[in-house]
N, C-alpha and C positions, 0 to 999 in steps of 0.2 A: 341098364344098371340101374340097382336099390339107390333112392336118393341119399341115403344116407352114406355109402361110399361113392358118391359123387365125387369126381377130383376137382378140387378148388382152383381157380383161375389164378392170375399174378393179381390182379386187381382184389378180388376178394381174400385174398391172402393180407393184402396188405391193409384192408379195410378193417379187418379182424384186429390185426396189431394196433391201427389207431383208435379203435373200438375200447379197447382192453387196458392201453397205455395208461399209468397214474403219475402222478409226479414223486410219489413215494416209491415207483419202480424203479428211478431212475438211480443210479449212483450218482453223488455229490459232485464230484470230481467233473462229471459229465454235465451237470448242471451248471458248474463253476465254466465250461466251456460255451454253452451258450450263452451267459451271461457275458462272457468276455466278445461274442460275436457282435450281442445287440449294444456293447458299448462301442465298438467301433464301428458300424453300422450307422448309428446317431450323431456318431463324428463326421463321417463322410456325406451323410445328408446334409447336415449344416453346412459342410466347405459346399458341397453341390448346388446349394439353394442360392449361393450367389453366381450360381454362373447363367449364360445366356435361354440355354434351353428350357430354365426353371423358369423363367417369365413366361417365353411361348406359351406350355402348360397353363400355368396359371391364369392368362387371358382367355384362353379356350374356355376352363373351366366357371371363369368369370361370366362368358356368354350363355355357356349351356346351365348352369346353374347347379344346384343340388342341395339334398337337404344337409345341415351340419351334423353329421355324425361323428368326424373324424379330422384331427387335425394335417393340415400340411406344415410338415416339420421348417422352421426357419422364418415363416412366412404369416405367422398368427392368425392363419384362417383355417375356416371349418367347411367340410364338402360332405358330399357321402361317401361311402367306403369305396368306393369303384375308385371315383376320383383320386380320391387321397392316394390310395396303393397305384395307382400311375403315376403319377406326381413324383412321389415320395421316394418311389423307386427310382425312376428316371433320373432325379436327384440324385440317386446312393451312387449310382455308377458313372454319371458323370465325370466325376475326375480320373477316372479307372484308378482307384486307389482304396476299393472293396476287397475284403477276403476272397479267399480263393481253394478250393477244393482239387488240389492236382491230378487225383486219381479220378475222380467224377468229369475233370475237365469243364467245373461249372463254378461260377461265383454264386454259390448260394444265398448270401444273407439279404443281397439284394431284390431278389424275389422272395424270398421267406418272408423276412421281417415288414416288410411295407404291408404285405395282406396280414400278416399275424398282429401288427400293432393295432392295423386300423379294426379289425373285428374285433379285436380286446376292448378296444375303444366304445366301438357301438357298443357291445355287449355288459362295458364294464365288468369285464372280468378281473381275477385276482391276479398278482406277477406269479404265481405257481400255475396260473391256467398257462398264462403265455409262457414261461417255460417249458410248460409240456408239450404243447404244441408246436412249438419253434423248435424242439429236439426231434419231435416227429415227423415233422416235415423235412425236416435237414437229412434225416435218416433216408426216407423214401427218396427224395433226390439223388442223394449221394450213390445210393444202391441202381437208382436206375441209370445213372451217368459213369458208374463205373461198368455196368453190363451193355450199355451201347458201345463203350470204348471209341480208342482214339478215331475208326472209320470216319464213326458219326460226326466228328467234327471235320474231317478231311473231305469229305463229301461238300462240305462249305456252309453246313448248318452251323448256327451259333448256338452251342449247349445251353448254354444259361440262358437261353431264349426258350428251344424246345425242351427242356428238362426240368427248369427251373419251376416252372407253371404247375409241374406235378407237385411238388416240395410246398407252393404256395395255397395250392388244393388241400392239401392234406392237412396242414395248418388250419388254415381255414375252417375246414369240415371236423374238426377234431374240437377248435373254441367253440363252435356252434350247436354242437352235440349229436350230429348226424348219426343215423342208423348205419350198421353199416351195409345193404342195401344203398340206403344213400349215396354212400359215401362210393362205394361202386361206380355207381351211375355219375359223379361228380368225375372221378377219372375218367370214364368216357367221353365228358361232355369236354373235358380239358384234353384230349389226345386230339380230336378234333378240331380243335383251335391251335393244334401248335405249327409255329412257325420261325423264323427269326434266319436272316443269313448272313453270313460274314462278307456278304460284298461290302457292306452297309460301315466297317469297322473303321476308324478314324472321322466318323460324322455322330451327326447327336441320335441320328438311328439305334445308333448301338446300344447308348445307354437306355434308350427307349423300350427297348428290348424288354430291360429288364423291369421295366415299371408296366408294361405287357402282361407280362408272365404273371406280375403280382394281381394286377388286374384281373385277370381273367381265370385265376386261382378263387376269387372271391364270387366273379360268376360263376364259375361251375357248379362253385358251393350251394350258391344261392337258386340256381336253378333247380339242382337235386335236390335239394330241399322242400321244394315246393313237387318233389315227385315228376321231375322231368327227365326222362329215361334216356337211356345210352350202352352202349356195347359191355357185355360183361368179361370180353376179351380183346380190349384197346392194347394191350400190350404184346399179345401171343397171337391174336389172330390173323387169318388169312391176309387181311387186308390192315393190320394193325399196326404198331410203331416199331415193333422188329423187324416187321418184312418191308414195310416200305420208305424207314428211314434209316434204318442199320442193320440191313440185311446180313453183315457178316458180325453183330455181336454176339456176345456169349451171355445169355441169360440163367444160364443154369446154376450161378452161385448166387444171384439176386437175393434170396430168399435165405440163405445161409445163415443163421444166427442172429437173423431178426427179433429184435426184444434183448437181444443178450450184447450184440458186439454194437458198440458205438463209433460210424464214422468221422462224427464232428470233433473227436479228438486230434484227427489228421489235418485239421483247418489250417492254413496259411495267414498270416496277416501280412500286410507289405507294406513294408519301408519306403516304400518310392509311388508314388502317381502314376505310373504308367503301367503296360502291359507286363504281366509276369515276365513274359520269355525275354525281357530287356534287361530284368533284374539281376543277372549274374555276370553279366557285363559291364553293370554300372559299379557291383560291387568289386570286380578285378581291376578294374579301372582307379578305384579309389583307393584299392591298395596300392597297385604296384605306382601310383601318385605320391605316396604317404612313403612307402618304403623305401623308395631309387630316390626322393626327393627330385622327380621331376615336375617341370610344366608342361603346357601344350604348346610353347616356343622348341621344346626339344624334340619333339616327335616329328619323325618323316614317315612314319606308316603305322595301322593298327593293322590289325587281321583279326577277326573274330570267327571261331567256328562254333556251327550248331548241327544239331542232329534237324531231322526232318522237320518235323514240326513246327518248331520256332524258326528256322530259316524261311516257313511257305509265309510266316505269321508277323516277324516285324523286318523281314529285309526291305526297305522302303530307303533309297537312298535320297531321294530328293523329296518330304513332304512338303504337300504345298497348304494346308491348314493345321490349326494349332494341335487339334485331334490327332491328325495323322502324325503329329509329332511321339506323341504318346506311343506309336507303333513303328517308329523308324528307329531301330536300335544304336544306328548311325548318327541321328539327331540324337539320343540319349547319351552316347559313349561321349559326342563330343562336348556335351554341357560337363560333363563329367571331367574331361582331359580340363576343360578352360578353369570351370570354377574349384576342383575339388569334388564336389557332392553335387545331387542332383534334389531338388528339392520342388514340392509343388509350384511354387512362384514364378520357377523359371521355364514352367511351359506357356508362353507368351507368343504374340503374334512379332515383338521387337526381336526376341531370340531367335523365334523361327527364320527371320530375313536378316540376321545378323553377318554381315559377312567373314567377320571371324569365325563364327559357329562354323557357317556353309564353307570355308576353307579348309578345316579339321574335318568338318564331314565328306569332303572330298578324299581325304587321306583314308578313309577307314572301308576297309573292304570285308564283306561279309561269304564265308565260304561254307560249305555243306560237307557235313562231316558223318554219313551214315550209322561210324562205330559208336556215337554217343548217343546217350539215352534222351529222353525227354528233354530236362533242363540241363544236362550237362554243360559247360561252355569252354572254350579254351580260348584266351585272349592272349594276344602277341603284340606286344610292343616295341618296334625297331625306332632308335633314337638317333640324333642325327651323330651322333658321336659314334657310331657304332654298335650299340649295345642291344643285345636282344633279351628283352624281359617277358617271362611268359606267367601266366596263373591259369591255374585251371581249378573250376567252381563248380564242384559235385552238386549242392543243395544251397541257393539262395539262401538268407540272411530272410528270416521271417516264415520259413518252412518250418515245418512240425521237427524236423532234423535239429533247427537252428533259431529258436523259435523269438519273437521278441519279448526283453522283460517288460514286467506289467509295468515301472516306470516309462519304459519307451513305448508303451502303447497309451498309456496316460498325454505322454507329454505330445504325442502324434494326437490324440483326443482336442487337448487344449489347443493345439496349432489349429486342427480342423473349425473348433468351435468359435475363435477368433479370427476367422477369416472374414475380413472386411468386403472386399469386393473381389469381383471377377477380375484377374487379369488376362485371361482368355478371349481370342473371338476369333470367328471362322473366315 
């Protein structure tokens, strides 16, 4: 085949998009979404900087050392870009309060922002360059996540870890001005580092996934920049990501509208510091409690109906660790019933072992309803007075269809930025 008629690989198409995209080619309203993502990310990173996992990693960096190229947020310390991305990424996912792209099944900013900001600080890049790189990385990650589909997650892979690496790589590569050939190699280097298992949910290893994704994105870029080579078919090759990690994936639309359609506008910002699949239940119970003027003392039983994916993620009747409580819809629902709201400072050892909360958890049953879509939820509260109260949530607050307002986002940021100390212990 004539070279000029050669069919480009997915990595090559992405590389061209990354290389040619400029700040001025991105619509202003899309740039605004990136700024909101970065605002939210800084907030959750400041909050996460008070968590125990941050000090463990900081001690590690103190032992290993590193040139002071990039800042560890909230710590007043600088280290090399790799370690800064690792720690900032881990801290930003520690509270499970960060943004989510539902269609892609990933937490994009906790992988993208740590890599992009570390490289931007190292290079002394402009704000325009940072925003451009962030949007590019987001688009790449979202498209790969959407193509991988739900089955990738069902196999046990944590999509934020496996797919977030590519977004981090794309952002770092743009900021450092890699050539298209180098970008393709960077994707190949990233692909062979892919990992992250759902088995570790509820432990420090889950937020570590985000930090490692950010770190590996920078590492891939740095090696490729020195002409370290890799496969050009890391996505669609015989032993590439599609066939090994997600054989049922649909990659045909991965490149459709690339550069013209922007998935960042479908971002969801969290109002609660817990797994996204718990949010619809929290919202439903808060609404029932307020509308019906009931308290936990009035409740005989609660029934929560989920579709298959959330049912497999947050159905944890008896969480044993604080971080597991964020993945227990029973625990989240019990807090909502007792307190009337669920906030960041309610996920503590004290609350996890509170006899009153445990007693309410025991009255909560989670049922599988295959007819419900991804995050649709039906909550039924039966009272001791014989009333049956129902609430159906199609899309939880913070989602694109029910977005947080700018004042709500500012309030969330200020709450996190003034977060004094960790209340969580494992």
